[in-house]
C-alpha positions in Angstrom: 52.8 -123.6 -85.0 54.3 -121.9 -82.0 52.1 -121.3 -79.0 52.6 -119.4 -75.8 51.8 -121.4 -72.7 49.9 -124.7 -72.6 47.9 -126.0 -75.5 46.0 -129.3 -75.4 45.2 -131.3 -78.5 41.6 -130.3 -78.3 42.5 -126.6 -78.0 44.9 -127.0 -80.9 42.2 -128.6 -83.1 39.7 -125.8 -82.1 42.5 -123.3 -82.9 41.9 -121.7 -79.5 45.6 -121.8 -78.3 47.5 -118.6 -77.9 49.3 -118.8 -81.3 52.5 -116.8 -81.6 53.1 -117.9 -85.2 51.6 -120.3 -87.7 52.9 -121.7 -91.0 49.8 -122.5 -93.1 49.8 -124.7 -96.1 52.2 -123.4 -98.7 54.2 -124.6 -101.7 57.2 -122.5 -100.6 59.9 -124.6 -99.0 61.8 -124.3 -96.8 59.4 -122.3 -94.6 61.1 -119.6 -92.5 59.2 -117.8 -89.8 60.0 -115.3 -87.2 58.2 -113.5 -84.4 59.5 -110.1 -83.2 59.3 -108.8 -79.7 58.5 -112.1 -78.0 58.0 -111.8 -74.2 60.0 -114.2 -71.9 58.1 -117.3 -71.0 57.3 -120.9 -72.0 56.5 -121.7 -75.6 55.6 -124.9 -77.5 56.4 -125.8 -81.1 53.8 -128.0 -82.8 54.6 -129.8 -86.1 51.8 -131.4 -88.1 51.6 -133.0 -91.6 48.2 -132.8 -93.1 49.3 -134.2 -96.5 48.7 -137.7 -97.8 52.5 -138.4 -98.1 55.3 -138.5 -95.6 57.4 -135.4 -95.1 60.6 -134.7 -93.3 61.3 -131.8 -91.1 64.2 -130.0 -89.4 63.7 -127.2 -87.0 65.9 -124.4 -85.7 64.9 -122.0 -83.0 67.0 -118.9 -82.5 66.7 -116.4 -79.7 68.2 -113.1 -80.5 68.3 -109.5 -79.2 66.2 -106.6 -80.5 69.1 -105.6 -82.8 68.6 -108.7 -84.9 65.9 -108.0 -87.5 63.1 -110.6 -87.9 62.5 -112.4 -91.1 59.8 -110.9 -93.3 56.8 -113.2 -93.5 53.4 -113.4 -95.2 50.3 -112.8 -93.1 48.6 -115.8 -91.6 46.1 -117.3 -94.0 42.5 -117.9 -93.0 42.8 -121.5 -94.1 44.4 -122.6 -90.8 41.6 -121.2 -88.7 39.3 -124.0 -89.8 42.0 -126.4 -91.1 42.3 -130.1 -90.6 42.5 -131.6 -87.1 45.4 -133.4 -85.7 44.3 -136.9 -84.7 47.1 -137.7 -82.4 50.1 -135.9 -80.9 53.6 -137.3 -80.5 56.0 -135.5 -78.2 59.6 -136.4 -78.0 
């Protein structure tokens, strides 16, 4: 999940943050997301694992100009709107 501005754990669990992009449960890996025409500002990246098993993750964030076409992506599923809650948040 990428959000614009601040987002507390309670806001995240209520899905009331200003979400820029979300990657909902999918069997497709690796997941690749993009967001075109993003305004300058502060953004946060949230990673959560709702599965019963450990997962590994690697992230890459690229800032590019308008001449760089965004990745095509599927629309956001409704599942994430009422999806599982994050019980704790670890920031590094």
